[in-house]
TIVO-2410 file (N, C-alpha, C; in nm, 3 decimals):
# residues 189
REC num residu      c1      c2      c3 atome chaine
REC   1      M   0.085  -0.119   0.000     N      A
REC   1      M   0.000   0.000   0.000    CA      A
REC   1      M   0.088   0.123   0.000     C      A
REC   2      I   0.029   0.234  -0.030     N      A
REC   2      I   0.097   0.362  -0.036    CA      A
REC   2      I   0.112   0.417   0.105     C      A
REC   3      T   0.227   0.471   0.137     N      A
REC   3      T   0.246   0.521   0.272    CA      A
REC   3      T   0.265   0.671   0.281     C      A
REC   4      N   0.359   0.728   0.209     N      A
REC   4      N   0.391   0.870   0.226    CA      A
REC   4      N   0.405   0.944   0.094     C      A
REC   5      P   0.333   1.054   0.077     N      A
REC   5      P   0.358   1.135  -0.042    CA      A
REC   5      P   0.479   1.225  -0.020     C      A
REC   6      S   0.545   1.261  -0.127     N      A
REC   6      S   0.654   1.359  -0.115    CA      A
REC   6      S   0.594   1.498  -0.112     C      A
REC   7      D   0.673   1.597  -0.076     N      A
REC   7      D   0.624   1.733  -0.064    CA      A
REC   7      D   0.620   1.809  -0.196     C      A
REC   8      Q   0.686   1.758  -0.298     N      A
REC   8      Q   0.687   1.830  -0.425    CA      A
REC   8      Q   0.650   1.737  -0.539     C      A
REC   9      R   0.598   1.796  -0.646     N      A
REC   9      R   0.560   1.717  -0.764    CA      A
REC   9      R   0.687   1.680  -0.840     C      A
REC  10      I   0.679   1.566  -0.905     N      A
REC  10      I   0.794   1.515  -0.976    CA      A
REC  10      I   0.752   1.483  -1.121     C      A
REC  11      S   0.844   1.497  -1.214     N      A
REC  11      S   0.813   1.468  -1.353    CA      A
REC  11      S   0.813   1.317  -1.376     C      A
REC  12      H   0.751   1.275  -1.484     N      A
REC  12      H   0.750   1.133  -1.521    CA      A
REC  12      H   0.893   1.084  -1.540     C      A
REC  13      E   0.973   1.162  -1.606     N      A
REC  13      E   1.111   1.123  -1.634    CA      A
REC  13      E   1.190   1.101  -1.506     C      A
REC  14      D   1.179   1.197  -1.412     N      A
REC  14      D   1.252   1.184  -1.286    CA      A
REC  14      D   1.202   1.063  -1.206     C      A
REC  15      Y   1.071   1.041  -1.208     N      A
REC  15      Y   1.015   0.925  -1.138    CA      A
REC  15      Y   1.072   0.796  -1.196     C      A
REC  16      L   1.066   0.780  -1.328     N      A
REC  16      L   1.112   0.657  -1.391    CA      A
REC  16      L   1.261   0.634  -1.369     C      A
REC  17      E   1.340   0.738  -1.377     N      A
REC  17      E   1.484   0.725  -1.352    CA      A
REC  17      E   1.510   0.688  -1.206     C      A
REC  18      G   1.436   0.750  -1.115     N      A
REC  18      G   1.451   0.719  -0.973    CA      A
REC  18      G   1.416   0.575  -0.941     C      A
REC  19      E   1.312   0.522  -1.005     N      A
REC  19      E   1.271   0.384  -0.980    CA      A
REC  19      E   1.376   0.283  -1.023     C      A
REC  20      K   1.455   0.319  -1.122     N      A
REC  20      K   1.559   0.228  -1.170    CA      A
REC  20      K   1.666   0.203  -1.065     C      A
REC  21      I   1.687   0.300  -0.976     N      A
REC  21      I   1.795   0.288  -0.876    CA      A
REC  21      I   1.744   0.278  -0.732     C      A
REC  22      S   1.616   0.292  -0.711     N      A
REC  22      S   1.561   0.292  -0.576    CA      A
REC  22      S   1.558   0.152  -0.516     C      A
REC  23      P   1.595   0.138  -0.388     N      A
REC  23      P   1.586   0.007  -0.323    CA      A
REC  23      P   1.441  -0.030  -0.286     C      A
REC  24      I   1.350   0.066  -0.289     N      A
REC  24      I   1.209   0.039  -0.263    CA      A
REC  24      I   1.125   0.089  -0.381     C      A
REC  25      R   1.008   0.029  -0.397     N      A
REC  25      R   0.918   0.069  -0.506    CA      A
REC  25      R   0.833   0.188  -0.463     C      A
REC  26      H   0.796   0.269  -0.562     N      A
REC  26      H   0.709   0.384  -0.541    CA      A
REC  26      H   0.603   0.387  -0.649     C      A
REC  27      E   0.484   0.430  -0.613     N      A
REC  27      E   0.383   0.454  -0.714    CA      A
REC  27      E   0.374   0.604  -0.738     C      A
REC  28      Y   0.338   0.640  -0.860     N      A
REC  28      Y   0.332   0.779  -0.904    CA      A
REC  28      Y   0.185   0.811  -0.930     C      A
REC  29      I   0.133   0.910  -0.858     N      A
REC  29      I  -0.007   0.947  -0.874    CA      A
REC  29      I  -0.015   1.097  -0.896     C      A
REC  30      R  -0.035   1.133  -1.023     N      A
REC  30      R  -0.054   1.272  -1.063    CA      A
REC  30      R   0.052   1.367  -1.003     C      A
REC  31      G   0.177   1.328  -1.021     N      A
REC  31      G   0.288   1.413  -0.982    CA      A
REC  31      G   0.342   1.389  -0.842     C      A
REC  32      E   0.274   1.306  -0.763     N      A
REC  32      E   0.322   1.274  -0.629    CA      A
REC  32      E   0.370   1.130  -0.624     C      A
REC  33      V   0.472   1.106  -0.545     N      A
REC  33      V   0.533   0.974  -0.536    CA      A
REC  33      V   0.507   0.917  -0.397     C      A
REC  34      Y   0.465   0.790  -0.394     N      A
REC  34      Y   0.430   0.723  -0.268    CA      A
REC  34      Y   0.512   0.596  -0.254     C      A
REC  35      A   0.573   0.576  -0.139     N      A
REC  35      A   0.649   0.455  -0.112    CA      A
REC  35      A   0.554   0.338  -0.090     C      A
REC  36      M   0.595   0.221  -0.135     N      A
REC  36      M   0.516   0.100  -0.118    CA      A
REC  36      M   0.568   0.023   0.002     C      A
REC  37      V   0.476  -0.037   0.077     N      A
REC  37      V   0.516  -0.120   0.190    CA      A
REC  37      V   0.521  -0.265   0.148     C      A
REC  38      G   0.586  -0.349   0.227     N      A
REC  38      G   0.599  -0.490   0.195    CA      A
REC  38      G   0.469  -0.566   0.217     C      A
REC  39      G   0.466  -0.689   0.167     N      A
REC  39      G   0.347  -0.772   0.179    CA      A
REC  39      G   0.368  -0.886   0.277     C      A
REC  40      S   0.261  -0.959   0.303     N      A
REC  40      S   0.263  -1.071   0.397    CA      A
REC  40      S   0.294  -1.202   0.324     C      A
REC  41      D   0.311  -1.308   0.401     N      A
REC  41      D   0.332  -1.441   0.346    CA      A
REC  41      D   0.214  -1.481   0.257     C      A
REC  42      A   0.092  -1.456   0.306     N      A
REC  42      A  -0.028  -1.491   0.229    CA      A
REC  42      A  -0.032  -1.414   0.097     C      A
REC  43      H   0.000  -1.286   0.104     N      A
REC  43      H   0.001  -1.202  -0.016    CA      A
REC  43      H   0.098  -1.256  -0.120     C      A
REC  44      D   0.217  -1.287  -0.078     N      A
REC  44      D   0.320  -1.336  -0.169    CA      A
REC  44      D   0.286  -1.474  -0.223     C      A
REC  45      T   0.230  -1.561  -0.138     N      A
REC  45      T   0.191  -1.695  -0.182    CA      A
REC  45      T   0.081  -1.689  -0.287     C      A
REC  46      L  -0.021  -1.606  -0.262     N      A
REC  46      L  -0.131  -1.592  -0.359    CA      A
REC  46      L  -0.079  -1.539  -0.492     C      A
REC  47      S   0.002  -1.435  -0.488     N      A
REC  47      S   0.058  -1.379  -0.612    CA      A
REC  47      S   0.141  -1.485  -0.685     C      A
REC  48      G   0.225  -1.556  -0.611     N      A
REC  48      G   0.309  -1.659  -0.672    CA      A
REC  48      G   0.228  -1.772  -0.734     C      A
REC  49      N   0.122  -1.814  -0.666     N      A
REC  49      N   0.036  -1.919  -0.722    CA      A
REC  49      N  -0.026  -1.874  -0.854     C      A
REC  50      L  -0.075  -1.752  -0.857     N      A
REC  50      L  -0.136  -1.699  -0.980    CA      A
REC  50      L  -0.034  -1.690  -1.093     C      A
REC  51      I   0.084  -1.640  -1.063     N      A
REC  51      I   0.189  -1.629  -1.164    CA      A
REC  51      I   0.221  -1.767  -1.223     C      A
REC  52      A   0.237  -1.866  -1.135     N      A
REC  52      A   0.271  -2.001  -1.182    CA      A
REC  52      A   0.160  -2.059  -1.269     C      A
REC  53      L   0.035  -2.045  -1.225     N      A
REC  53      L  -0.078  -2.097  -1.303    CA      A
REC  53      L  -0.087  -2.029  -1.440     C      A
REC  54      F  -0.073  -1.897  -1.441     N      A
REC  54      F  -0.086  -1.823  -1.567    CA      A
REC  54      F   0.031  -1.851  -1.660     C      A
REC  55      K   0.152  -1.857  -1.606     N      A
REC  55      K   0.270  -1.880  -1.690    CA      A
REC  55      K   0.257  -2.012  -1.765     C      A
REC  56      N   0.218  -2.116  -1.694     N      A
REC  56      N   0.202  -2.246  -1.759    CA      A
REC  56      N   0.090  -2.243  -1.863     C      A
REC  57      H  -0.020  -2.178  -1.832     N      A
REC  57      H  -0.133  -2.171  -1.923    CA      A
REC  57      H  -0.101  -2.090  -2.049     C      A
REC  58      L  -0.028  -1.981  -2.035     N      A
REC  58      L  -0.006  -1.888  -2.146    CA      A
REC  58      L   0.118  -1.918  -2.229     C      A
REC  59      R   0.195  -2.015  -2.190     N      A
REC  59      R   0.319  -2.049  -2.261    CA      A
REC  59      R   0.292  -2.065  -2.411     C      A
REC  60      G   0.368  -1.995  -2.492     N      A
REC  60      G   0.359  -2.006  -2.637    CA      A
REC  60      G   0.245  -1.928  -2.701     C      A
REC  61      Q   0.174  -1.848  -2.625     N      A
REC  61      Q   0.058  -1.774  -2.678    CA      A
REC  61      Q   0.087  -1.626  -2.706     C      A
REC  62      G   0.209  -1.581  -2.680     N      A
REC  62      G   0.243  -1.441  -2.706    CA      A
REC  62      G   0.202  -1.346  -2.595     C      A
REC  63      C   0.157  -1.401  -2.483     N      A
REC  63      C   0.118  -1.318  -2.368    CA      A
REC  63      C   0.231  -1.319  -2.265     C      A
REC  64      R   0.237  -1.214  -2.185     N      A
REC  64      R   0.336  -1.206  -2.077    CA      A
REC  64      R   0.266  -1.186  -1.944     C      A
REC  65      V   0.315  -1.254  -1.842     N      A
REC  65      V   0.264  -1.243  -1.706    CA      A
REC  65      V   0.367  -1.167  -1.625     C      A
REC  66      Y   0.323  -1.066  -1.550     N      A
REC  66      Y   0.415  -0.985  -1.471    CA      A
REC  66      Y   0.378  -0.988  -1.323     C      A
REC  67      T   0.482  -0.984  -1.241     N      A
REC  67      T   0.465  -0.979  -1.097    CA      A
REC  67      T   0.449  -0.834  -1.051     C      A
REC  68      G   0.444  -0.815  -0.923     N      A
REC  68      G   0.429  -0.682  -0.864    CA      A
REC  68      G   0.550  -0.593  -0.880     C      A
REC  69      N   0.647  -0.633  -0.959     N      A
REC  69      N   0.765  -0.549  -0.983    CA      A
REC  69      N   0.760  -0.475  -1.116     C      A
REC  70      M   0.655  -0.496  -1.194     N      A
REC  70      M   0.640  -0.427  -1.322    CA      A
REC  70      M   0.529  -0.322  -1.309     C      A
REC  71      K   0.561  -0.202  -1.352     N      A
REC  71      K   0.465  -0.091  -1.343    CA      A
REC  71      K   0.367  -0.095  -1.459     C      A
REC  72      I   0.250  -0.037  -1.434     N      A
REC  72      I   0.156  -0.006  -1.541    CA      A
REC  72      I   0.142   0.146  -1.544     C      A
REC  73      Y   0.144   0.202  -1.665     N      A
REC  73      Y   0.127   0.346  -1.684    CA      A
REC  73      Y  -0.011   0.369  -1.744     C      A
REC  74      I  -0.090   0.452  -1.679     N      A
REC  74      I  -0.221   0.489  -1.729    CA      A
REC  74      I  -0.216   0.637  -1.761     C      A
REC  75      K  -0.196   0.668  -1.888     N      A
REC  75      K  -0.174   0.806  -1.931    CA      A
REC  75      K  -0.292   0.896  -1.895     C      A
REC  76      T  -0.415   0.851  -1.920     N      A
REC  76      T  -0.533   0.935  -1.894    CA      A
REC  76      T  -0.551   0.966  -1.747     C      A
REC  77      A  -0.501   0.880  -1.660     N      A
REC  77      A  -0.512   0.903  -1.515    CA      A
REC  77      A  -0.386   0.967  -1.458     C      A
REC  78      D  -0.277   0.972  -1.537     N      A
REC  78      D  -0.148   1.025  -1.494    CA      A
REC  78      D  -0.095   0.950  -1.372     C      A
REC  79      V  -0.091   0.816  -1.384     N      A
REC  79      V  -0.044   0.732  -1.274    CA      A
REC  79      V   0.045   0.619  -1.325     C      A
REC  80      Y   0.133   0.574  -1.235     N      A
REC  80      Y   0.208   0.450  -1.251    CA      A
REC  80      Y   0.178   0.368  -1.126     C      A
REC  81      Y   0.126   0.247  -1.146     N      A
REC  81      Y   0.099   0.156  -1.035    CA      A
REC  81      Y   0.180   0.029  -1.053     C      A
REC  82      Y   0.194  -0.046  -0.944     N      A
REC  82      Y   0.254  -0.178  -0.946    CA      A
REC  82      Y   0.145  -0.281  -0.914     C      A
REC  83      P   0.072  -0.332  -1.013     N      A
REC  83      P  -0.028  -0.436  -0.983    CA      A
REC  83      P   0.041  -0.562  -0.930     C      A
REC  84      D  -0.029  -0.638  -0.847     N      A
REC  84      D   0.029  -0.762  -0.795    CA      A
REC  84      D   0.054  -0.863  -0.907     C      A
REC  85      V  -0.040  -0.873  -0.999     N      A
REC  85      V  -0.026  -0.961  -1.116    CA      A
REC  85      V  -0.088  -0.889  -1.234     C      A
REC  86      M  -0.023  -0.897  -1.348     N      A
REC  86      M  -0.073  -0.832  -1.468    CA      A
REC  86      M  -0.041  -0.922  -1.588     C      A
REC  87      V  -0.136  -0.930  -1.682     N      A
REC  87      V  -0.115  -1.005  -1.805    CA      A
REC  87      V  -0.141  -0.912  -1.922     C      A
REC  88      T  -0.047  -0.910  -2.016     N      A
REC  88      T  -0.066  -0.837  -2.141    CA      A
REC  88      T  -0.035  -0.929  -2.257     C      A
REC  89      C  -0.121  -0.921  -2.358     N      A
REC  89      C  -0.101  -0.998  -2.481    CA      A
REC  89      C  -0.085  -0.902  -2.598     C      A
REC  90      D  -0.072  -0.775  -2.569     N      A
REC  90      D  -0.065  -0.670  -2.670    CA      A
REC  90      D   0.080  -0.648  -2.712     C      A
REC  91      S   0.106  -0.656  -2.840     N      A
REC  91      S   0.244  -0.642  -2.890    CA      A
REC  91      S   0.303  -0.504  -2.860     C      A
REC  92      R   0.219  -0.404  -2.841     N      A
REC  92      R   0.272  -0.270  -2.808    CA      A
REC  92      R   0.344  -0.268  -2.674     C      A
REC  93      D   0.313  -0.363  -2.587     N      A
REC  93      D   0.379  -0.368  -2.456    CA      A
REC  93      D   0.519  -0.427  -2.461     C      A
REC  94      R   0.562  -0.472  -2.576     N      A
REC  94      R   0.698  -0.525  -2.590    CA      A
REC  94      R   0.799  -0.413  -2.610     C      A
REC  95      N   0.752  -0.292  -2.633     N      A
REC  95      N   0.840  -0.179  -2.666    CA      A
REC  95      N   0.899  -0.108  -2.545     C      A
REC  96      N   0.853  -0.140  -2.424     N      A
REC  96      N   0.905  -0.070  -2.307    CA      A
REC  96      N   0.940  -0.171  -2.198     C      A
REC  97      G   1.063  -0.165  -2.151     N      A
REC  97      G   1.109  -0.260  -2.050    CA      A
REC  97      G   1.081  -0.218  -1.907     C      A
REC  98      Y   1.023  -0.100  -1.885     N      A
REC  98      Y   1.005  -0.050  -1.748    CA      A
REC  98      Y   0.860  -0.031  -1.707     C      A
REC  99      F   0.768  -0.028  -1.803     N      A
REC  99      F   0.626  -0.022  -1.770    CA      A
REC  99      F   0.545  -0.075  -1.886     C      A
REC 100      K   0.422  -0.115  -1.857     N      A
REC 100      K   0.329  -0.165  -1.957    CA      A
REC 100      K   0.207  -0.073  -1.960     C      A
REC 101      Q   0.132  -0.074  -2.073     N      A
REC 101      Q   0.016   0.013  -2.087    CA      A
REC 101      Q  -0.109  -0.057  -2.137     C      A
REC 102      Y  -0.099  -0.181  -2.183     N      A
REC 102      Y  -0.211  -0.244  -2.253    CA      A
REC 102      Y  -0.247  -0.382  -2.196     C      A
REC 103      P  -0.265  -0.394  -2.067     N      A
REC 103      P  -0.298  -0.526  -2.010    CA      A
REC 103      P  -0.442  -0.565  -2.040     C      A
REC 104      S  -0.468  -0.694  -2.041     N      A
REC 104      S  -0.605  -0.744  -2.051    CA      A
REC 104      S  -0.656  -0.787  -1.915     C      A
REC 105      L  -0.564  -0.816  -1.822     N      A
REC 105      L  -0.600  -0.866  -1.690    CA      A
REC 105      L  -0.510  -0.803  -1.584     C      A
REC 106      I  -0.570  -0.755  -1.476     N      A
REC 106      I  -0.496  -0.705  -1.360    CA      A
REC 106      I  -0.555  -0.770  -1.235     C      A
REC 107      I  -0.467  -0.814  -1.145     N      A
REC 107      I  -0.509  -0.874  -1.020    CA      A
REC 107      I  -0.440  -0.801  -0.905     C      A
REC 108      E  -0.518  -0.769  -0.803     N      A
REC 108      E  -0.465  -0.713  -0.679    CA      A
REC 108      E  -0.503  -0.807  -0.565     C      A
REC 109      V  -0.405  -0.838  -0.479     N      A
REC 109      V  -0.429  -0.916  -0.358    CA      A
REC 109      V  -0.459  -0.816  -0.248     C      A
REC 110      L  -0.573  -0.832  -0.184     N      A
REC 110      L  -0.619  -0.734  -0.085    CA      A
REC 110      L  -0.558  -0.758   0.052     C      A
REC 111      S  -0.530  -0.649   0.120     N      A
REC 111      S  -0.492  -0.652   0.260    CA      A
REC 111      S  -0.573  -0.543   0.328     C      A
REC 112      P  -0.578  -0.543   0.462     N      A
REC 112      P  -0.656  -0.438   0.529    CA      A
REC 112      P  -0.611  -0.296   0.491     C      A
REC 113      S  -0.482  -0.277   0.466     N      A
REC 113      S  -0.434  -0.142   0.435    CA      A
REC 113      S  -0.454  -0.103   0.288     C      A
REC 114      T  -0.478  -0.199   0.199     N      A
REC 114      T  -0.493  -0.166   0.056    CA      A
REC 114      T  -0.634  -0.182   0.002     C      A
REC 115      E  -0.719  -0.250   0.075     N      A
REC 115      E  -0.849  -0.288   0.020    CA      A
REC 115      E  -0.932  -0.169  -0.029     C      A
REC 116      A  -0.947  -0.067   0.052     N      A
REC 116      A  -1.031   0.047   0.012    CA      A
REC 116      A  -0.973   0.117  -0.112     C      A
REC 117      F  -0.843   0.135  -0.117     N      A
REC 117      F  -0.779   0.200  -0.232    CA      A
REC 117      F  -0.794   0.116  -0.358     C      A
REC 118      N  -0.773  -0.018  -0.346     N      A
REC 118      N  -0.785  -0.106  -0.462    CA      A
REC 118      N  -0.927  -0.111  -0.517     C      A
REC 119      R  -1.025  -0.103  -0.429     N      A
REC 119      R  -1.165  -0.106  -0.472    CA      A
REC 119      R  -1.211   0.030  -0.527     C      A
REC 120      G  -1.151   0.138  -0.477     N      A
REC 120      G  -1.198   0.271  -0.510    CA      A
REC 120      G  -1.115   0.341  -0.616     C      A
REC 121      D  -1.026   0.428  -0.570     N      A
REC 121      D  -0.950   0.512  -0.663    CA      A
REC 121      D  -0.866   0.433  -0.764     C      A
REC 122      K  -0.804   0.326  -0.719     N      A
REC 122      K  -0.721   0.249  -0.812    CA      A
REC 122      K  -0.807   0.183  -0.919     C      A
REC 123      F  -0.920   0.126  -0.880     N      A
REC 123      F  -1.009   0.066  -0.980    CA      A
REC 123      F  -1.063   0.172  -1.076     C      A
REC 124      A  -1.092   0.290  -1.025     N      A
REC 124      A  -1.138   0.399  -1.113    CA      A
REC 124      A  -1.031   0.432  -1.217     C      A
REC 125      D  -0.905   0.432  -1.176     N      A
REC 125      D  -0.795   0.455  -1.271    CA      A
REC 125      D  -0.780   0.339  -1.368     C      A
REC 126      Y  -0.785   0.216  -1.317     N      A
REC 126      Y  -0.773   0.099  -1.403    CA      A
REC 126      Y  -0.883   0.094  -1.508     C      A
REC 127      R  -1.003   0.138  -1.476     N      A
REC 127      R  -1.114   0.134  -1.572    CA      A
REC 127      R  -1.088   0.221  -1.694     C      A
REC 128      Q  -0.991   0.311  -1.687     N      A
REC 128      Q  -0.956   0.396  -1.801    CA      A
REC 128      Q  -0.868   0.325  -1.903     C      A
REC 129      I  -0.820   0.206  -1.872     N      A
REC 129      I  -0.736   0.129  -1.964    CA      A
REC 129      I  -0.829   0.060  -2.065     C      A
REC 130      E  -0.820   0.100  -2.189     N      A
REC 130      E  -0.912   0.048  -2.291    CA      A
REC 130      E  -0.898  -0.102  -2.315     C      A
REC 131      T  -0.779  -0.156  -2.297     N      A
REC 131      T  -0.757  -0.299  -2.323    CA      A
REC 131      T  -0.795  -0.388  -2.204     C      A
REC 132      L  -0.815  -0.329  -2.088     N      A
REC 132      L  -0.843  -0.408  -1.968    CA      A
REC 132      L  -0.981  -0.474  -1.979     C      A
REC 133      Q  -0.983  -0.606  -1.966     N      A
REC 133      Q  -1.108  -0.682  -1.974    CA      A
REC 133      Q  -1.154  -0.733  -1.839     C      A
REC 134      E  -1.057  -0.761  -1.748     N      A
REC 134      E  -1.092  -0.814  -1.617    CA      A
REC 134      E  -1.002  -0.757  -1.509     C      A
REC 135      Y  -1.065  -0.725  -1.396     N      A
REC 135      Y  -0.995  -0.677  -1.277    CA      A
REC 135      Y  -1.036  -0.768  -1.163     C      A
REC 136      V  -0.938  -0.833  -1.101     N      A
REC 136      V  -0.965  -0.934  -1.000    CA      A
REC 136      V  -0.909  -0.892  -0.866     C      A
REC 137      L  -0.992  -0.906  -0.762     N      A
REC 137      L  -0.951  -0.879  -0.625    CA      A
REC 137      L  -0.951  -1.011  -0.549     C      A
REC 138      V  -0.836  -1.044  -0.491     N      A
REC 138      V  -0.819  -1.170  -0.419    CA      A
REC 138      V  -0.798  -1.137  -0.271     C      A
REC 139      S  -0.884  -1.188  -0.186     N      A
REC 139      S  -0.871  -1.166  -0.043    CA      A
REC 139      S  -0.760  -1.255   0.012     C      A
REC 140      Q  -0.679  -1.201   0.101     N      A
REC 140      Q  -0.576  -1.285   0.162    CA      A
REC 140      Q  -0.617  -1.331   0.301     C      A
REC 141      N  -0.729  -1.281   0.353     N      A
REC 141      N  -0.774  -1.317   0.487    CA      A
REC 141      N  -0.881  -1.424   0.489     C      A
REC 142      K  -0.947  -1.447   0.376     N      A
REC 142      K  -1.048  -1.552   0.363    CA      A
REC 142      K  -1.052  -1.593   0.216     C      A
REC 143      I  -1.109  -1.709   0.190     N      A
REC 143      I  -1.116  -1.755   0.052    CA      A
REC 143      I  -1.231  -1.682  -0.016     C      A
REC 144      N  -1.196  -1.583  -0.096     N      A
REC 144      N  -1.294  -1.501  -0.166    CA      A
REC 144      N  -1.226  -1.429  -0.281     C      A
REC 145      I  -1.280  -1.444  -0.400     N      A
REC 145      I  -1.227  -1.378  -0.519    CA      A
REC 145      I  -1.341  -1.302  -0.585     C      A
REC 146      E  -1.315  -1.176  -0.618     N      A
REC 146      E  -1.412  -1.094  -0.690    CA      A
REC 146      E  -1.351  -1.058  -0.824     C      A
REC 147      C  -1.425  -1.084  -0.930     N      A
REC 147      C  -1.377  -1.056  -1.065    CA      A
REC 147      C  -1.472  -0.959  -1.132     C      A
REC 148      F  -1.420  -0.843  -1.166     N      A
REC 148      F  -1.496  -0.744  -1.241    CA      A
REC 148      F  -1.464  -0.764  -1.389     C      A
REC 149      K  -1.568  -0.787  -1.470     N      A
REC 149      K  -1.550  -0.813  -1.613    CA      A
REC 149      K  -1.620  -0.703  -1.692     C      A
REC 150      R  -1.548  -0.651  -1.792     N      A
REC 150      R  -1.608  -0.550  -1.881    CA      A
REC 150      R  -1.696  -0.623  -1.983     C      A
REC 151      N  -1.824  -0.587  -1.986     N      A
REC 151      N  -1.914  -0.653  -2.080    CA      A
REC 151      N  -1.910  -0.586  -2.217     C      A
REC 152      S  -1.989  -0.634  -2.309     N      A
REC 152      S  -1.986  -0.582  -2.446    CA      A
REC 152      S  -2.035  -0.438  -2.456     C      A
REC 153      D  -2.106  -0.390  -2.354     N      A
REC 153      D  -2.150  -0.250  -2.349    CA      A
REC 153      D  -2.047  -0.160  -2.281     C      A
REC 154      G  -1.935  -0.218  -2.237     N      A
REC 154      G  -1.832  -0.141  -2.168    CA      A
REC 154      G  -1.858  -0.122  -2.020     C      A
REC 155      R  -1.959  -0.188  -1.967     N      A
REC 155      R  -1.990  -0.179  -1.824    CA      A
REC 155      R  -1.923  -0.294  -1.750     C      A
REC 156      W  -1.895  -0.268  -1.623     N      A
REC 156      W  -1.826  -0.367  -1.541    CA      A
REC 156      W  -1.927  -0.448  -1.461     C      A
REC 157      E  -1.916  -0.581  -1.472     N      A
REC 157      E  -2.003  -0.672  -1.399    CA      A
REC 157      E  -1.919  -0.749  -1.297     C      A
REC 158      L  -1.976  -0.772  -1.179     N      A
REC 158      L  -1.906  -0.842  -1.072    CA      A
REC 158      L  -1.944  -0.989  -1.069     C      A
REC 159      F  -1.843  -1.076  -1.062     N      A
REC 159      F  -1.860  -1.219  -1.043    CA      A
REC 159      F  -1.778  -1.258  -0.921     C      A
REC 160      T  -1.839  -1.330  -0.827     N      A
REC 160      T  -1.766  -1.371  -0.707    CA      A
REC 160      T  -1.743  -1.521  -0.709     C      A
REC 161      Y  -1.631  -1.561  -0.649     N      A
REC 161      Y  -1.592  -1.701  -0.645    CA      A
REC 161      Y  -1.556  -1.738  -0.503     C      A
REC 162      Q  -1.614  -1.848  -0.456     N      A
REC 162      Q  -1.596  -1.898  -0.321    CA      A
REC 162      Q  -1.523  -2.032  -0.326     C      A
REC 163      P  -1.492  -2.090  -0.208     N      A
REC 163      P  -1.430  -2.223  -0.206    CA      A
REC 163      P  -1.515  -2.323  -0.287     C      A
REC 164      Q  -1.451  -2.419  -0.345     N      A
REC 164      Q  -1.514  -2.525  -0.423    CA      A
REC 164      Q  -1.564  -2.478  -0.559     C      A
REC 165      E  -1.541  -2.351  -0.596     N      A
REC 165      E  -1.585  -2.302  -0.726    CA      A
REC 165      E  -1.466  -2.294  -0.821     C      A
REC 166      T  -1.497  -2.270  -0.947     N      A
REC 166      T  -1.394  -2.258  -1.051    CA      A
REC 166      T  -1.388  -2.115  -1.100     C      A
REC 167      L  -1.272  -2.054  -1.091     N      A
REC 167      L  -1.250  -1.919  -1.141    CA      A
REC 167      L  -1.242  -1.925  -1.294     C      A
REC 168      Q  -1.316  -1.837  -1.360     N      A
REC 168      Q  -1.315  -1.827  -1.506    CA      A
REC 168      Q  -1.263  -1.689  -1.545     C      A
REC 169      L  -1.153  -1.685  -1.619     N      A
REC 169      L  -1.099  -1.558  -1.670    CA      A
REC 169      L  -1.103  -1.563  -1.822     C      A
REC 170      E  -1.200  -1.494  -1.878     N      A
REC 170      E  -1.219  -1.495  -2.022    CA      A
REC 170      E  -1.109  -1.420  -2.096     C      A
REC 171      S  -1.049  -1.321  -2.031     N      A
REC 171      S  -0.947  -1.240  -2.097    CA      A
REC 171      S  -0.827  -1.322  -2.143     C      A
REC 172      I  -0.800  -1.432  -2.073     N      A
REC 172      I  -0.687  -1.518  -2.110    CA      A
REC 172      I  -0.732  -1.662  -2.130     C      A
REC 173      N  -0.864  -1.683  -2.143     N      A
REC 173      N  -0.920  -1.816  -2.166    CA      A
REC 173      N  -0.866  -1.916  -2.063     C      A
REC 174      F  -0.886  -1.884  -1.936     N      A
REC 174      F  -0.826  -1.960  -1.826    CA      A
REC 174      F  -0.933  -1.997  -1.725     C      A
REC 175      S  -0.919  -2.115  -1.669     N      A
REC 175      S  -1.001  -2.154  -1.554    CA      A
REC 175      S  -0.919  -2.242  -1.462     C      A
REC 176      C  -0.948  -2.232  -1.332     N      A
REC 176      C  -0.887  -2.319  -1.233    CA      A
REC 176      C  -0.975  -2.317  -1.109     C      A
REC 177      S  -0.955  -2.414  -1.023     N      A
REC 177      S  -1.031  -2.415  -0.898    CA      A
REC 177      S  -0.978  -2.305  -0.806     C      A
REC 178      V  -1.067  -2.249  -0.729     N      A
REC 178      V  -1.028  -2.147  -0.632    CA      A
REC 178      V  -0.926  -2.204  -0.535     C      A
REC 179      S  -0.938  -2.331  -0.502     N      A
REC 179      S  -0.844  -2.394  -0.408    CA      A
REC 179      S  -0.701  -2.394  -0.461     C      A
REC 180      E  -0.682  -2.400  -0.592     N      A
REC 180      E  -0.547  -2.394  -0.649    CA      A
REC 180      E  -0.482  -2.259  -0.621     C      A
REC 181      I  -0.560  -2.153  -0.627     N      A
REC 181      I  -0.508  -2.018  -0.602    CA      A
REC 181      I  -0.468  -2.004  -0.456     C      A
REC 182      Y  -0.544  -2.067  -0.366     N      A
REC 182      Y  -0.519  -2.055  -0.222    CA      A
REC 182      Y  -0.427  -2.166  -0.167     C      A
REC 183      E  -0.369  -2.245  -0.255     N      A
REC 183      E  -0.279  -2.352  -0.211    CA      A
REC 183      E  -0.165  -2.295  -0.126     C      A
REC 184      D  -0.141  -2.355  -0.011     N      A
REC 184      D  -0.032  -2.321   0.081    CA      A
REC 184      D  -0.050  -2.185   0.151     C      A
REC 185      V  -0.167  -2.123   0.143     N      A
REC 185      V  -0.191  -1.998   0.215    CA      A
REC 185      V  -0.231  -2.038   0.358     C      A
REC 186      L  -0.156  -1.987   0.455     N      A
REC 186      L  -0.174  -2.029   0.593    CA      A
REC 186      L  -0.259  -1.935   0.679     C      A
REC 187      E  -0.271  -1.809   0.640     N      A
REC 187      E  -0.329  -1.707   0.728    CA      A
REC 187      E  -0.476  -1.679   0.702     C      A
REC 188      L  -0.556  -1.783   0.681     N      A
REC 188      L  -0.698  -1.761   0.649    CA      A
REC 188      L  -0.783  -1.770   0.775     C      A
REC 189      N  -0.891  -1.691   0.776     N      A
REC 189      N  -0.986  -1.695   0.887    CA      A
REC 189      N  -1.069  -1.823   0.878     C      A
***
């Protein structure tokens, strides 16, 4: 989650150059830079499980799966975020090694300190990405997945997934049991 804004606005160029040498990650929100805090065991396990499942599924399809270390730039919102998991199949994203702009899928693992931001302002910014088809919120405190899917009218519809159900991600033609995503997660209520 975001912790501290700086006192002065920074240019995109200075932000990107600073991120290349910074020992910690920062998100850029309309000229202000915010330090990111670390995640929990559950957070890292969930992200890792998703990365492994997606990598195997997408092998040879021209899509790339990214961890929470790759930024997304949303020009219309003037932000750079670090999604927990991101998938892009758009060839335009091969042109930049430091951020992506055309994902079809973004996943955020929720924690008490990030949940409101991920559901609110961050999702409002993500909705401005024309290529984004699905936005997924994964709870780390209980088995619960919420998937927002953009329908043919451009509206976002919510689908929820509980234990014993199968997650369906149309953006990457993927399905798996919810239990596979929560494999080895120890900190559940």
